[in-house]
PABAVEX-739751 format. One line per field, with one value per residue (C-alpha): residue number from 1; x, y, z; residue in three letters. Coordinates in steps of 0.02 Angstrom, whole numbers, plus 32768, in hexadecimal, padded with zeros to 4 digits. Example, Ala and Ser with C-alpha at 12.3 -4.5 7.8 and 13.67 -1.06 7.14 Angstrom:
2
lumti: (1;2) $
xx: (8267;82AC) $
yy: (7F1F;7FCB) $
zz: (8186;8165) $
vopa: (ala;ser) $
//
This chain:
365
lumti: (1;2;3;4;5;6;7;8;9;10;11;12;13;14;15;16;17;18;19;20;21;22;23;24;25;26;27;28;29;30;31;32;33;34;35;36;37;38;39;40;41;42;43;44;45;46;47;48;49;50;51;52;53;54;55;56;57;58;59;60;61;62;63;64;65;66;67;68;69;70;71;72;73;74;75;76;77;78;79;80;81;82;83;84;85;86;87;88;89;90;91;92;93;94;95;96;97;98;99;100;101;102;103;104;105;106;107;108;109;110;111;112;113;114;115;116;117;118;119;120;121;122;123;124;125;126;127;128;129;130;131;132;133;134;135;136;137;138;139;140;141;142;143;144;145;146;147;148;149;150;151;152;153;154;155;156;157;158;159;160;161;162;163;164;165;166;167;168;169;170;171;172;173;174;175;176;177;178;179;180;181;182;183;184;185;186;187;188;189;190;191;192;193;194;195;196;197;198;199;200;201;202;203;204;205;206;207;208;209;210;211;212;213;214;215;216;217;218;219;220;221;222;223;224;225;226;227;228;229;230;231;232;233;234;235;236;237;238;239;240;241;242;243;244;245;246;247;248;249;250;251;252;253;254;255;256;257;258;259;260;261;262;263;264;265;266;267;268;269;270;271;272;273;274;275;276;277;278;279;280;281;282;283;284;285;286;287;288;289;290;291;292;293;294;295;296;297;298;299;300;301;302;303;304;305;306;307;308;309;310;311;312;313;314;315;316;317;318;319;320;321;322;323;324;325;326;327;328;329;330;331;332;333;334;335;336;337;338;339;340;341;342;343;344;345;346;347;348;349;350;351;352;353;354;355;356;357;358;359;360;361;362;363;364;365) $
xx: (D2AC;D212;D16E;D103;D04F;D063;CFC5;CF5E;CFA6;CF2F;CEA4;CF12;CF1D;CFB6;CF86;D007;CFD1;D055;D071;D108;D163;D21D;D26D;D266;D1B0;D1DF;D266;D1E3;D168;D1EC;D20A;D151;D11A;D165;D105;D066;CFF8;CF4E;CF4C;CFD2;CF72;CFC2;CF64;CFB4;CF7A;CF8E;D04B;D04B;D08D;D142;D11E;D0C0;D155;D15B;D0A4;D0AF;D13F;D0D3;D04A;D0C7;D0F2;D03B;CFFF;CF53;CF68;CED7;CEED;CEB7;CEBF;CEF8;CF44;CEBB;CF1E;CF51;CEAB;CE4A;CEC7;CEAB;CDEE;CDFC;CE5D;CDE2;CD53;CDAF;CDD4;CD1E;CCE3;CCAC;CCF7;CDA7;CD96;CE00;CDFE;CE8B;CED8;CF8B;CFB6;D068;D0C0;D115;D1B7;D210;D205;D1B5;D227;D1E2;D1FF;D198;D10B;D110;D10B;D071;D01D;D03F;CFF7;CF58;CF46;CF63;CEDD;CE60;CE8B;CE63;CDC5;CE10;CDDD;CE6B;CECB;CF86;CFFC;D0B0;D101;D1A9;D222;D230;D2AD;D345;D39E;D3AC;D2F1;D2D2;D29E;D1F8;D1C5;D1FD;D1A8;D108;D0F0;D116;D09E;D012;D032;D021;CF7B;CF38;CF6C;CF11;CE73;CE62;CECD;CF2E;CFE5;D012;D0CA;D0B1;D013;D04F;D083;D043;D062;CFBC;CF54;CE99;CE12;CDA3;CD0B;CD46;CD5E;CCAB;CCAC;CD5D;CD32;CCB7;CD39;CD5B;CDFE;CE47;CF00;CF7C;CF01;CE97;CF08;CF00;CE43;CE3B;CE9F;CE2C;CD94;CDDC;CE02;CD59;CCF9;CD64;CDAB;CE3F;CEE3;CF83;D037;D0B9;D16C;D1C2;D265;D27D;D2BB;D2DF;D340;D38F;D387;D2FD;D297;D291;D235;D19A;D10E;D0DA;D0E3;D0F9;D0A5;D010;CFEA;CFFD;CF7A;CF06;CF27;CF00;CE6E;CDF2;CE3B;CE34;CD7E;CD59;CDA8;CD49;CCA4;CCC7;CCF9;CC54;CBF6;CC62;CC42;CB86;CB90;CBF8;CB97;CAEE;CB32;CB76;CAD1;CA6A;CADF;CAEF;CA3B;C9DB;CA52;CAB5;CB59;CB49;CBA3;CAFE;CB12;CA5F;CA74;CB1A;CAD7;CA38;CA9C;CB13;CA84;CA26;CAC3;CB00;CA5C;CA58;CB11;CB0D;CA7F;CAE2;CB83;CB2E;CADC;CB79;CBEA;CB79;CB4B;CBE3;CC7C;CC7B;CBF6;CBC6;CB71;CB3F;CA8A;CA41;C9F3;CA95;CAF8;CA7E;CA87;CB46;CB48;CAC8;CB34;CBCC;CB6B;CB28;CBD6;CC21;CB8F;CBA8;CC62;CC48;CBC4;CC24;CCC8;CC7C;CC31;CCD7;CD3F;CCBF;CCD0;CD8D;CD89;CD13;CC82;CCD5;CC5B;CC6F;CD2B;CD14;CCA5;CD20;CDB1;CD52;CD0F;CDBA;CDFB;CD66;CD77;CDFD;CDA1;CCFE;CD50;CDB0;CD1A;CCAB;CD2B;CD54;CCA8;CC10;CC1D;CC81;CC25;CBFC;CBF3;CB58;CB01) $
yy: (E640;E5F2;E633;E5A3;E5C9;E686;E69D;E665;E6EA;E771;E71D;E701;E774;E77C;E7AB;E7E3;E81C;E893;E8DB;E94D;E8F7;E902;E930;E877;E892;E90C;E896;E80D;E87F;E8B7;E801;E7D6;E86A;E827;E784;E7D7;E7B2;E7FF;E842;E861;E889;E8C7;E8E1;E964;E922;E9C2;E9D1;EA8B;EB26;EAED;EA6D;EADD;EAE7;EA2A;EA20;EAB7;EA61;E9C5;EA2C;EA71;E9BD;E9A0;E951;E969;E99E;E981;E9D9;E9B9;EA55;E9EB;E93F;E8BB;E81C;E7AC;E753;E7F4;E832;E794;E7A8;E85C;E821;E793;E810;E870;E7D2;E79B;E835;E7F1;E885;E84E;E7A6;E749;E68B;E65B;E6B2;E697;E6CE;E6EE;E73D;E7E6;E7B4;E769;E6B4;E682;E680;E6BB;E611;E5C0;E63D;E617;E55C;E56A;E5DE;E56B;E4D9;E53C;E570;E4BD;E481;E4FB;E4C7;E414;E449;E419;E481;E477;E4DC;E4D6;E4E8;E51F;E49C;E4BA;E436;E442;E3B6;E427;E460;E50D;E526;E589;E518;E571;E55E;E4A8;E476;E4D7;E48E;E3DA;E3E4;E42A;E3AD;E322;E365;E374;E2C1;E281;E2E7;E2D6;E241;E2B1;E2DF;E38F;E3B6;E472;E4AC;E55D;E592;E63A;E60D;E5C7;E5C3;E5D1;E5C1;E65B;E5EA;E5C6;E67A;E69D;E607;E629;E6DE;E69E;E634;E670;E6C7;E773;E754;E6C7;E643;E667;E607;E56C;E57C;E587;E4E7;E490;E4CA;E489;E3E0;E3D6;E3FC;E37F;E3FF;E3C2;E3FF;E3EB;E406;E45B;E44B;E4F3;E537;E54F;E601;E654;E6F6;E6CB;E642;E699;E6C8;E77B;E7BE;E75A;E7A6;E6F8;E6F2;E63B;E63A;E6AD;E683;E5C7;E5D3;E62A;E5A8;E514;E560;E513;E467;E47D;E4B4;E40E;E3B2;E40E;E3EF;E335;E33C;E391;E2FF;E284;E2DD;E2DC;E224;E1F0;E25B;E218;E166;E177;E1C0;E131;E0A7;E0EF;E125;E09A;E007;E040;E02E;DF71;DF0B;DEEA;DECC;DF02;DFA0;DFCB;DFB5;E017;E0A6;E0A8;E0B0;E13D;E1A2;E18E;E1C5;E264;E28C;E265;E2E0;E367;E33E;E338;E3E2;E438;E3EB;E40F;E4C1;E504;E498;E451;E4CA;E443;E477;E3C7;E390;E374;E2CC;E281;E2C5;E27B;E1D1;E1D1;E20A;E185;E0FD;E13B;E14A;E098;E054;E0B5;E087;DFCD;DFD7;E044;DFD1;DF30;DF79;DFBD;DF14;DEBB;DF3A;DF44;DE89;DE94;DF25;DEC4;DF3D;DFE6;E00B;E0C8;E0BC;E035;E0A9;E13A;E0D2;E08B;E135;E186;E108;E127;E1E4;E1F2;E179;E1DA;E281;E24C;E1F3;E28B;E2FE;E292;E249;E27F;E33B;E33B;E3A5;E350;E2A2;E245;E1AE) $
zz: (2646;25FB;263E;2603;25D5;25CC;2565;25FB;266D;262E;2692;272B;27C2;2831;28E3;2963;2A11;2A56;2B03;2B14;2A85;2A61;29BB;298D;295F;28D5;2896;2889;282E;27B2;2785;277B;2711;266D;2681;2641;26D5;26B6;2766;27E9;2887;2928;29CA;2A38;2AE0;2B45;2B2D;2B55;2AFF;2B0D;2A86;2A0C;2998;2983;2954;28E0;2886;287A;2827;27AB;277D;2751;27F2;283C;28F2;296A;2A10;2AC4;2B2F;2BC3;2BD1;2BCA;2BAF;2B1F;2B19;2B05;2A82;2A1B;2A2A;29ED;2955;2936;2932;28AB;2848;284B;27EB;2740;26E1;2710;26B7;2736;2731;27A8;283D;2874;2925;295E;29F3;29EC;2A44;29AE;29E5;2940;28A9;2803;27B3;283E;2827;276C;278D;27FD;2780;26EE;2752;2773;26BC;2683;26FC;26B4;2602;2636;2694;273C;27D3;2850;28CF;28B1;2945;292C;299A;29EE;2A2D;2AEB;2B01;2AEE;2B8C;2B40;2B5E;2BFF;2C8E;2CB0;2BFA;2BEF;2C92;2C72;2BC5;2BF8;2C8B;2C1F;2B94;2C13;2C51;2BA0;2B7C;2C17;2BF9;2B3D;2B0C;2A95;2AA9;2A6F;2A79;2A8E;2AE5;2B05;2A58;2A1D;2966;292A;288B;28A3;281C;2820;2838;28E8;2921;2958;29CC;2A0A;2A30;2AB2;2B0D;2BBE;2BE7;2BCC;2BEA;2BCD;2C07;2B6D;2AF7;2B64;2B70;2AB2;2AA3;2B1F;2ABD;2A19;2A66;2ABD;2A1D;29BD;2946;28E2;292D;28C9;2900;2893;28D5;28EC;2931;29EB;2A08;2AAF;2ABC;2B64;2BE6;2C47;2BAC;2BE9;2B4F;2B7C;2BE5;2C1E;2CDD;2D0D;2DB7;2DA4;2CF0;2D0B;2D94;2D18;2C92;2D03;2D62;2CE8;2D01;2DBE;2DAA;2D54;2DE5;2E6E;2E14;2E13;2ECA;2EF3;2EA7;2F07;2FAC;2F8F;2F60;2FF6;3071;303D;3039;30EA;3128;30DF;311C;31CB;31E6;318E;31A5;323D;31DD;31CC;3147;30EF;3032;300E;3076;3023;2F73;2F9B;2FE7;2F53;2ED6;2F2E;2F50;2E9E;2E50;2EB7;2EA3;2DE9;2DD0;2E2B;2DCE;2D23;2D3A;2D7A;2CF6;2C63;2C93;2CEC;2CCE;2C1F;2BDD;2B64;2AC4;2A96;2A91;2B3E;2B11;2AD1;2B63;2BE1;2B8B;2B8F;2C43;2C73;2C23;2C83;2D26;2D19;2CFB;2D8B;2DFD;2DDB;2DFC;2E97;2EE1;2EBC;2EF5;2F95;2FC3;2FA6;3008;3094;30A9;30A7;3124;3194;318E;3171;30E5;30DA;30CB;3047;2FE2;2FF2;2FB2;2F1D;2EE8;2EF8;2E7B;2E09;2E13;2D8D;2D1B;2D2C;2D0C;2C71;2C23;2C41;2BF4;2B5D;2B37;2B9B;2B86;2AE6;2A67;29C5;2A0F;29D8;2A1F) $
vopa: (met;ser;phe;gly;leu;val;thr;gly;tyr;ser;ala;thr;ala;met;val;ile;pro;ala;phe;gln;pro;ser;ser;arg;leu;leu;glu;leu;leu;glu;glu;leu;thr;pro;leu;leu;tyr;gly;his;leu;ile;leu;val;asp;asp;gly;ser;gly;ser;asn;tyr;asp;glu;ile;phe;glu;thr;ala;arg;ser;leu;gly;cys;val;val;leu;thr;his;ala;val;asn;gln;gly;lys;gly;arg;ala;leu;lys;thr;ala;phe;glu;tyr;cys;leu;ala;pro;glu;his;gly;ile;leu;asp;val;ile;thr;ala;asp;ser;asp;gly;gln;his;leu;val;glu;asp;ile;val;ala;val;thr;asp;arg;ala;ile;ala;asn;arg;ala;glu;his;ile;ser;ala;thr;val;leu;gly;thr;arg;asp;phe;ser;ser;arg;thr;val;pro;phe;arg;ser;arg;phe;gly;asn;arg;phe;thr;ser;gly;leu;val;arg;val;leu;phe;gly;arg;tyr;leu;ala;asp;thr;gln;thr;gly;leu;arg;ala;leu;pro;val;glu;gln;leu;thr;asp;leu;ser;glu;val;arg;gly;glu;arg;phe;glu;tyr;glu;met;asn;val;leu;leu;arg;leu;leu;thr;thr;gln;glu;leu;val;gln;glu;gln;pro;thr;ser;thr;val;tyr;his;asp;ile;glu;asn;ser;gln;ser;his;phe;arg;pro;val;arg;asp;ser;ile;gln;ile;tyr;val;gln;ile;phe;phe;phe;thr;trp;ser;ser;leu;leu;gly;ser;leu;val;asp;leu;gly;leu;tyr;ala;ala;ile;val;asn;leu;ala;phe;glu;gly;arg;asp;asp;pro;phe;gly;ile;val;leu;ala;val;val;ile;ala;arg;ile;val;ser;ala;ser;val;asn;phe;thr;val;asn;arg;gln;leu;val;phe;arg;ser;gly;ser;phe;leu;lys;gly;thr;ile;val;arg;tyr;phe;val;leu;ala;ile;gly;leu;leu;ala;val;ser;ala;gly;gly;ser;val;val;leu;ala;his;leu;phe;gln;gly;his;val;val;trp;ala;lys;ala;ile;val;asp;thr;leu;leu;phe;ala;val;ser;tyr;ile;val;gln;lys;arg;trp;val;phe;arg;ser;gly;thr;ser;val) $
//
C-alpha cells in the first residue's frame, strides 16, 4: 500500500473518540501506527474500568490517551482532543477525526489525510469529508434514511449537496479548531452543528469518496441512537423554523388588529397596504433581533447584516402587500386569510434567503 505524502504526517494528529470500544479499535491502531502520524490521540469518554486494558494497549502502541471520568458525549470528546491539538508545542497543522468502531478503512483514512496535506501544500484551507456511498441496499436502513434526509435539508438550506453529512471521518485545519470548539453540542449533534457552522461561514468543504463499511445490517457497533440523537441533530434547524414562525405570528396578528380595528375588515387597498407595512416593520424588527442573536448567532458586521435584511424585507413586503391585495379581491374581502396564505408561501423563501445570505458570515455588501 502506498501512503502518499508520508512526510506531512508528522504535523498531523489522528483523533479518535472512544466509548466502550471493541477490539476493532486496537486493530485499527496497529495499522495506523506504521504510517508515522505525529500524534495518535484517543479520548476515553468514560468507558469504565472494564476497558482499561484496551486503552493501556493503545498507550503501549504510542497513542496519547485523554480520559473523561464519566461519559460526556462525542462532541465533548472531540473538544477535549481539539484543546490538546491547539497547544503550540505539539506543532499540529491538520487534525483527522475518525470513529472507533472500525467503519473507516486505513486506506480511506490515508486518502483523507493526503487530501488535507495536499491542500496545505497548496495553501488551501478546507475541511475534507470522507464520503460514503449510501445508495447500496447493504447499508442499514436507519443510516441510509437518516443521511438522505439530512442531505436534503442541507441542500435546501445552503444550496450545497453533501452526499454524507454524518461521516465521522473528517480532516480539519488546526486554524479552525478554536472556532469549532465553541460550537454548541456535546454529543452526536455536535458533528452536524460543526457542518452547519462551516457552511454558514462559507468555509471550503471538500468530499473524498471512501468505502462504505457496516459490520452487520443493524450497525450494532455504532453508539448512534437514531431517534434520540436525530432529534438532537435537527433541534437547531427546528429552532430556526420556530423563530421565523414567531415573526410571522407577530406580523399576522398586528395586521389583523389594524385591519379589523381601523378599517373594520373592509377590502380597502389603502388599509391593506398600510396594515402590511406597519405589521412588517414591527415583525421584521423582532425577527431580525431573534435570528441574529439567538438563532444564527451571526458574527458578521451589524451594518452589513442590517442592509441585507432590509433589502430582503422590502422585497418580501412588496410581494406580501401586492399578493394580499390580489387574493383579498379574489376572496371577496377575506383580507386576513389572504395575508395568511401569501405569507405562508413566502415563509420558505424568507427562511432560506436569511440562512444563505442575510446572516451568512463573511458576506459583504
